[in-house]
N, C-alpha and C positions, 0 to 999 in steps of 0.2 A: 338401436340397440348395441352397448360400447363392446368391445375385445374382451372385455373383463366379466362384462355379464355373460358371454358366450363361454368364457373359459375360467374357472376360479382364479385368484388370485395365487393362491399354493402352488397351482400348475404352473405357472408364470414363473415363480420362485425356484421350483423345482428345475424347469428347463434350464435355467440361468445358472443355478448351481452345477449343474453336468456339463455346463458348457456350451449350451445351445445358443440360440441368438432370439429374441425377440422383434415383431416387427413394431412400427411408427406408430401403429394404429393400438398396438397393447400397451406400449410406454406411455402413451399419450392418456390411454384411460387409467393406468396405476399413477399417474402423476394427478390427473384432474380431481380421481377419486379419492386419493390421499388429503389433497387439497379440500375436497369439500366434505369430509369426514366421513366418508362412503366405506373407506378402507381403514384399516386400524394399526396402529404404531407399530405391534408387532408382528405384522405381514411385512410393513416398507421398510425393518429394521432387518430383517432374513433378506428380503431383496438388495438392501447395501449392503448386507453381509458376502452375497453370492458376487457383486460385481466388487468386492474390495479382492476377491480371491480369483474371481475369473476375468475380471476386466471389464470392455465393450467394445465392438467393433466399432466401427469407424460412423456406420449408417446409425449405429445405437446410441452412439454419443451424440451426433447430431439431431437423434431423434428426442433423445433425454433434453439438451440444450433447449431445444424449439419449445417442446413440452414445458418447460420451468418460464420460458419468456412469455409464453401465452398464457400462462397462470394469472396474471393479473394484468396491469394497464403498461404500457410503453409510452415513450418521448418522442413527440413529434417538434423536432427540430426545424421545420418547416425550409425554407432556403438555405438555412444553415447548415444541411445535413451534409452538403456534398465537401464542404470547405471544411468542418469541424474535425477535430482530431481527439479521442477521447485517450485517457491514461490509465494506467492499473500497475500499481506494485505490488507484487506478493508479501510487502512486508518486512520490517528489520529494525533493529536499533540504532535509534538515533536518524531513521531515515524521515526529513523534513522536504523530500524534491519534491514535491507536489506544490508547496508552499513556494517555492522556486519556480520551479519548470512553468507551472500554469499561467501568473502573468507574463512571463519570460518568452513563451511562444507565442501567447495573444496580443503583446508589446509588435512582433515580428506581424501581426494580419493575419496569424490562424487562431478562428473562434475556440475555445478550448471550454465543454461544458463536463465540469468534474462533479462528479456525485462520488460520495466517502463515504466511509465508518467511521467509527469508533474504536479505541484500542481494547485489547483484551490479552492479560498475561503481560509479556515483558516486551512485547511490541506495540510501539505508541500509534494510536490514529488520527486521521489527519484534522477531524472534525474538533478534538479534545485540543490540539495545538491552536486551531485558529479560535477558538472560545477563549484561550488565554488573552485575547485582547480586549479589552474590556467595551461592551457594546454588542461586540459582534453577535448575529445570528447568522445560522448553519440551516433555518428551518426555512426552504422558501417552498412556494407551491410551484408549479408547474410554470405558470406563466408567468409569475414575476422571475424565476430563472430563467426563462427564455427570453425575457425582456431585457434583463441584466447582460446576457451574453451578447445579445444586440446590440446594445448601447456600448458595452466596454471590452467585449470582447472575450468574457472568462467571467465564470463563479464557480465556485465550491462550495456545495451542499450535502444535506444529508437524505439519502436516499429513504422515500416514503413507505410508508407499510403497505401500499398497493402496489409499488413497483416490485413483481418476481416473489411474490409470496411464498411460492414454492421451495424457494432457497431457502428462507428464513427458516421453515417448517423443517426441508431435509438438514441444513446445517445442525440445528438443534438436536436431531436424531444421530446425526454421526456422532456428533460432539459426547454424548451419554454410550452410545455403542461400539467405541474402535474402531471405526471408519471414515475417522477423516483425514487418514493419509492415503487414501484411495486415488491416484492422478488423474484417473477418468472423472471421478466426482468432482475433485477439485476446479478440475479445468469446465467442467458444467458449470460449476457453482461462480464462479468468474464469470464467464463468458456469457451465461444468461444474463447479468446485471449490464455487461458491456454492449448486449447487442438491443437490450431494452433502452439504453441510454440513448438511442438514435443517431449517433454520428456514422458516416460512413467510413469513416479511418480508426484505426485504434493501435497505441503501442502497449506494448507489456513490457513490465519490468519485472524479468523473474531473477529473485536474488537464490544465492546458493552459500553455502558454509556453516561456520558454527552457529551463528546467530540469525539465518534464515529457516523457513518452514523444511526447505528441500535443502539436504543438508552437502549433497554432493552434487559437482557440477552434471553429472551424468543424470542425474534425476531432475536438475532443473530443465535442462535440454528436454528430456521426456517429457517434461507439463507443458513447455512453450512448445513443442512440435503436434501436440494434442489441441492446444490451443488456435494454433495457425490453421490447424486442421477445420477447425469450427470456424473460424472466421473467414475462412476461402469458401466452405460451402455457404455460407450465411451471406455472401457477396460483398464481405467489409475488406477494405484493405488493412491487413495487421502486419503488423513486425512483432519480435520481442528480441530483447537486448537481456542476456544474461549476465548481471553481474555480482560482483563478489559481496560476502556478508559476513567475514572471519570477525574483524572487528566492527567496533561503532561506526555508523556514516558519518564524518564530520567530527563536530567536539563535543557537540551539547546532547545531553540526553532529559527529557523532562521538556512538559510543553514551551510555558513561556519560554525558557531559555532556548528551545531549537526555532521558536520564533525570531528571536535575537538575532540567533546566526543564519538563518534564513533573508532576515533583513541587511544582515551584512554581507551575505553572497549575493545580493541583488544591487547591492552599492559595489561589486567588485572586489570584495576584500572578505570572501567567505573561504575556507579551509581548501586545499587543492581538490580532494577526493572530492568532495561535494558538487564543486563548481566544475570539474570535470565528468561525472554523470550528469547534471543537468545540462553541459552542452553537447554531450553523446545523445541523449535520450531528444532532446532538443531539435538537433540537427536532422533525426529522422523526422521528429513531429514535423517540421518544416518543408521535409519533402512529400510526407504522406498528404499534406493539407494544402500541395501545390505552390509554397512558395519558397522552394528551392530547389535547385536541379539535382543536386548532390548532397547527402549529409552532409560535407564537408564545406561546400557552401552556405549551409544551413548554420553550421558551426560560427562560422567566421561570422554572418550577420548577426547571431547571437551573442556574440563576443562585444560588436558595436552597439547592440544595444544595452547591454550592460555597464559599457565604459559611458554611455551617452546620458543614462540615468532613466531611458525609457521603460525600462523595465520595474524600475523601482514604483516607478512612479504609477505603472496600470495594476501592480500591486497595492498603492493608498489609494486608488479608485475603486479596487474592488472592496476593500475594508470598508472605505466609505458606504460606498452602495449598499453593503448587508449591516450597517448599523453599528461599524466597529470604530475605536476612538481613532483617527486619519495620524492624530499627534504622535501617537504610540509608534508610527513607523518611523518618523523623524527623531524621534526620542526615545528608544526601548527601555530608558530605563525607567519609564511610564509604564511597564508590564508590569506583574506580580512578582515579586522577590521576597526570596525566603528568609525568614530571618536570622539562622543559623547558616556561615558558610566555613567549612571545616577541609582543611587540605590532606591530602593524602602521600604522605611522604615515602619515597623512593626507600627500602630498608637498604640498597647498595648501587654503586653506582654502576655503569654500564649501558647497554644497547635496549631501550623497552623493542622486544622481538614479539609478542604477541599481545591481545586484549580479547578478554573471550568478551566476544559481545553478548553474549546470553546472560552470562555471569553479571555483566554491568547490566544490561536491561531489568533483569530481576531485582538488582538492588535498589534501583529508580523505584521500580513499581511498588518493592514495600516501604521507602519513602512517601508514596502516594501519589507519585506521576505516571501511575499504570491500575489498573484494577483486576482482580484474580475472578472476580464473577461479574455479570451486566450492571447489575445495581448499584457494585458498589461508585463511592462519589471520585473526583479527580481534583488533586490539589492543583493548583495551575504551576506553580512558583517550586515547585521542588524538582531535583534533580543531579545530573551529575555530570561535570565538564570536567573533558579529560586535556591536560595541560601537554602532556611528552605522547603522540601518537605513536604509533609502529615505525620502526627507523631511527628515532630520534634519541641523542644520547641522553642521560641522567646522571647528577651525582648524587652522592649518597646525602637523603635529607631534601631534595627538592621533590617540590611537589608533582606527582604524577596526574593529578585530577583533584580536583575540589567538589564537594559534595554540599548541596544546597538543601536544607533542612529545615523543618519545624521547631525543632528543640536538639539541645547537645546529645542525647540519649541517640534518637534515631541517627545523628550526623555520625555517631561515633559506629552505631552497627553496619550503617552503609560504607563508611569507610575502611574498616575491617574485609568487607567485602569486595571494593573495589580494590583494595590491594590484594588480593587472593586471584583476582583475574586479569592482574599484567605480571605477566616473564620478563626477565632482565637477562641480558646472555650479553655474549661479545659480540654479534653481528645478526641483522636482520634479515630474512629472505626478502626478496622484491617480493612487492603486493602486487596481484595483477587484480584490477578493480573490473573491468569490462572483459567475460570471458568469451559473447559471441553475440553477432547480429543474426538475424535468420528470420528470413520473410521467405 
């Protein structure tokens, strides 16, 4: 007999509402009962609101995460589990890090099994970006996923509906009840999927800033601390990097445009901020995977892999293994291209002092690069490319950015949005990309 059958859900909700603590058995019964449709939405919504205001203790957070993991299947990586390193990013505008980082780290001998999601709102999804490559498939069953990681060291695939089904249901409920922003609920959501993924080591890239979900460094550190605590209690080696997301990461925002930029980065010719972030995250991943004694040594090794072309070769192998056109890696012009490119001219000369990442992301979304609802289709060709990043001088009339659109009307609307997102002044404050490394 479950705890909830002995104690009504309403009593558990009231206890949490009043600041009390629930046992692991009670939390497990709530989650299991919800997934099995024995507990209705309105009671779980009340529980989520109580958590939003009262938070969760360390024991409750671990219990909730564990219950979510056990709501569905988990991935058994077999002998790869001890060396494999999983990676999660809290998302941001222009964040194509996984496209670079996964093959880069795999080229240094650390297996990277990566389950990813799709974009919603102004932040792009890794799967949407990869699927801009003609023919590439991201729907891999567990057997094919594991076989690919064993063969070439990496895979980026879609999470199946059977993996942590409680998370999908709870997130949908949070989305319509104003409880998305709860730090413990975010931590449990992210870590339940990472624990179910099977890797013994996990790297977390927690973004903060205007274009991130966590707007302040303090909030990002708080989220990182809760996820690290979950990882420790689950026996996983876990490290978190807090990174800035005030301006778009790199220059490209949009699916095929970001794939092309990722390819440039794997060739050693990518934007400095994207390259720096990938080397920092990758150096930590090599330490977690036992392939480097220190993050600095890991960075040096990864820089060599970029220079020697091994990271690009591994990306091409991953694309081919997942049915994509490997020639698109050699010739990115084979990727989808929008018929209209419109420059966004600078209204005056000066220095670019800020670029509002969220505004640029929303402009790209309205072009079709993102989706406002899960049912909307993605246009892989459209987006925005920043020509003058923060800190760079610009003359009046020079292009601040180039909009890639389906027609002139859409291009003009997006160009106006991008122009309003760029601030020009006399001097830009130094940009701090890496805010902290926590483990």
